[in-house]
N, C-alpha and C positions, 0 to 999 in steps of 0.2 A: 388465581390468575385473573388479570384485568385487561380488557381490550380497549384501546383508544384509537384515535385517528391521528395520523402524522402526515404532514405535507412533504412529499418527496420532490426534490429539485433535480431534474435530469439535465446533465451538461453534455450536449452532443457536439463533438468536435467537427469543425468545418475546415480548418487549415492546420498546417504544421507550425511548430515553434521554430523560429530562425533567429540567429544572432546570439552572442554570448550573454548580453544583458537580459533579453527576454527568456533565454534558457535558464539562467540563474534564478530569475524571479519564479519561473515555473517550478523549479525544484525547491525553492524556499517555501512555497505554499504547503506542500505535504510535510516538510520539516516542522513548520509552525503548527500544523494540525497534530502531528505526533507529539510534539512538546506539550501542547495543550492537554491532550487526552492521557498523557503520562502523569499528570498531576494527581496527587493523592485525593481520594474520594472525600475525606473529611474537609480538606481545604476547599475543594470545589463547592461543597454544600454551604460552607460558611460565607462564601462570596456570592451566592445566589445562582450557581450553576455555570456550565461552560459558556453559555451565551452572554453572561455578565462579566466575564474576565477580560479586562482591557489589555491591550498589548503592553502598556507600561507596567502592568502588574506582574508580568512573567518573571522579571528579575527577582521579585520578592517572593513569589510562590514556587518557582522552579528550583529544584535541587538536583544538580547533575549527578547521574549514575553511570556505572560502567556499561549498562546495556542501552543507553540512550541513542548512541550512534547507530546501533543495529536496528533499533525500532524505527528510527527515521529512514534508514536505508530501505526497510520493508515498504514503508509508505511511499517513498520516492519511486521505487521500482514499480509498485502497483499503479501509481499515478501516471508514470511514464508509459506504461503499457496501454493504458486507456486513452492517453493523449496521442498515441502512435508516434512517440518520440523517435526520430530516425536514428538516434544514438543507441537505441536499445531494441527497437521493434524487430529489426532484421535478424538479430541473433536468436531471439526467443521464437520468432516465427520459424526459423531454421530448426531449432530444437524440437518444436512441436511437430513439424511436418516430416523432416528427414529422420529424426531419431525416434520420436514417439509414434510416427506414422499415423497421425490423425489429420484429417483434411478439414479445410475451412478457409474463409477469406476475411473474417472479421475478428481479429485477435482481441481478447478481453482478459481482464483480471478481476477476481473477486477476493477481497481481503478477508481472510478467516480471522475474525476478531474476537475469539473466545475470551481473551484477557487484554484487549487492546483499546478499550473505550471506557475506562473508569467504571462507574456503577451502573451505567445504562444497560439494561438487559433487553436488547432489541433482537427479535428473532425473525420477524416477518420480512425484513429486507432481504435476507438470504433466500427465503422461499419465494420472494417476488422475482428474483433473478433466475432461480432454478425452476425448471418445469418437470413434470412427471417423466419426461423423456430425456432429461439431462443425464448423460452417462459419464462415468469416470474411468479412464483407461489406466490400469495398474501395471501393465507389463507382464502380468501373469497369464497363464493359460486359462481359458474359460471366457465366459461372457463378461462384458464390462459391467461395472456396478452402477446402479441407479443412485446418483449422489443425493438427491433430495430425500430419498427414503432413509438414508443413513446419517444425515448431517447432524441430527440431534444427538445420536449415539456417539458420533465422532467428537462433538464438543464436550459431552459428558466425560468421555475418556480423557480429554485434555485436563479436566479438573480433578478426576478421581481415578486412581490406579485400578480400583476394583471394577470400574466400568469398562476397562480395556479388554477384559476377557470376553465381553459380549460382542465385540466387533467381529465381522467375518474375517477369516484368516488372510484373505487377499488384501485387506485394508487395515490390518491390525496396528499399523504404524502411521495411519493417516492423520491422527491427532497431532502429529509433529508438523503438519503443513502450515505454511504461512499464507500462501495464496492458492487459489484454484485458477490456473491459467488454461486458456483454450480458445474456442471459437463460438461466438454467439449464433452464427448462421447454421452450423452443423450441430450445435448443442453438445459438443464434446470437450472434455476438460481433463486435466491431470493435476495431481497433487504436487505442489511446488514448495520447496524449502528455500528461504532467502537468508543468507548469513553474511554479515560484514567480515567475519573472520572465517576464511576457508577451512581452517582446522576444526571448526565446530560443525561442519557439514557431515551429517550421518545418514547413511542409507536406511530406509525403513519400508516395510510393506505398505504399498499404497502411494508412496512418493515416486515420481518419475523424473523431475527436473530439480536440480540444485543451482541456484543463481548466486554467484559469489564475485567479488572483485578479482581481477587478474593480479597475479603476483609478479614482481620483477624477477623472481627466481624460476618461474615456470611460464610455459606457453599460454597464450590466451585462446588456444584451440579447444573446442568442445571434445569431451571424452566421456566414456561410460565406465563408472566404477560401481561394481556390484548392482547392476541394473539401474543405477541412478545416473542420469545424464547431467554432467557437470557443465554449466554454461558460464564461463568467466566473462565479465564485462570489462573491456579494455579501458586503459586509463588515459594515455596521452591523447588530448583532443577529443575525448569521447565522454561517455556518461559518467564514469567514475571521477574524472577531473571536475566536471560540473557539479556532481554531488558533493565532493569534499569541499569545494569552494563555497557552495551554498551552506554547508554545515558550519564552516568557519564564520561565514557572515552572520548567521543566526547566533552563534556562540559569542562572537564579539559584540553584537548588538545587546545581548543580555548582560554581558560583563560590563558594558558601558551604561547600565541602568536604563536601557531602552532609549538611549540617545546616540548621537553620532560618535563612533569610536575615533580615537586619534589616528592620524594618517599612518603611524608606524604599525598600528594594529591591522589596518586594511590598506596596504600600499598600492594596490592595483585600482586604477580609475573605475573599471567596470564594477568591482566589488563595492566601491564607495557609492556609485550610482544606485546600486540595488539597496544598500542599507539606508540610503536617503529616503527611498520609498517607504521604508518601515518607520523611520523617525517621524515623517510627516503624518503618520497614522497612529501614533502611540496612544492617543486619547480614545481610540475606537476599540470595540471588542475584537478579539482575535478572529472569531468566526466571520465577522464582517470584513476584516482586513484580508483574509484569505480569499473571500469572494471578490473584493474590490481589486485584487491583483490580477484577476483574470484578463481584463482588457489591457493591462499594462504588460503582461507576458506576451501578448500578441493581439493586435486588433482583430476582431471578428474571429477569434480562435474558437470560442464556444457559443453555442446556441442553447438558451435555457428554456426548459419546459417543466411545468409544475403539475403535480397531480396528488391526490390523496391516497393514502395506503393505511391499512390497519396494522397496528403493532400489538404485541403482547408483552406484558410485564409479568415476570414470574418470581417466585421466592428464590432466595440465594441458592437453596439446595437443589432447585429445579433448573438452574441456569444452564442454558445450552450454548447459545451464541450471543455474545454481548453486542457485537456490531459487525456489519459487513459494509464496506464502502465500495461502491461499484458505479462510477461514471459510465455513461454510454458513449462509445466511440462510433463515429460514422465511418462507413467503408471508404477507405482512401487507397490510392496506389501505394503499395508497400515500399517501393524503391523509386527514388528519383535521381 
């Protein structure tokens, strides 16, 4: 095991995202991140690492898979929660307070990245966000679980079936979590599953919330299924419409070899305005483009603070958490 130092850049939100173009750009950012980190490890190493991959290289390196949309959906939900996106924050806040009965005023999301960040084996970021008092509410009788104490075992259970037997009974299915949602001020969280296909949502011990798109055949009201609170995200004029449009923008941009797609591919003016922002930055690394799009998404949306943090690199057999992405959101009025 080797310890090194990493510069953490904390993005603290100051304002809300407003308007269709800024909202689309805000969702395009995590989709680009997910697309980058979904690239095969061997390919990334050959081109010099994630920081070296230019936007124009994505069409040559990226191979579309069946699970790509779902992975981008996880990143987008995680990012939206930390941005306090009004299209999503109200519903998740309601699920946490009314259904899970946990209190707090500063909603947040931690991305459980056991297999979501290529070959980088970063565990200190998770422990940086979690304190010794961070508790996980499971919906079962008894005292809440101290999450930091068990996070290594949960990640090991994700990778190895034999490790699952070592988990406490109340969180034996927590390895299926995609996010840990909750509140930073009260230090209370719940295991959350995010599925782009509602049929893939499965209850498990330790999971409390399931976030899915709403279906035309069903209501978008929250309901409880086998102790799992199902939280559908509405489509028309809401988060899912923005997400799908942003997903199409990125896919059409890649299909056009990182150039401007034909008007028939993106007929809506707002979508063409967003893809133009990508075309103008095709010569820059993806990680820099994602950062540069922050002020384009909304002026003075984020305040940046940097600090050093230690990280640990472990052998593949000892891998526990590969990455946790966790922007810091400033407390804002939840409803406007």
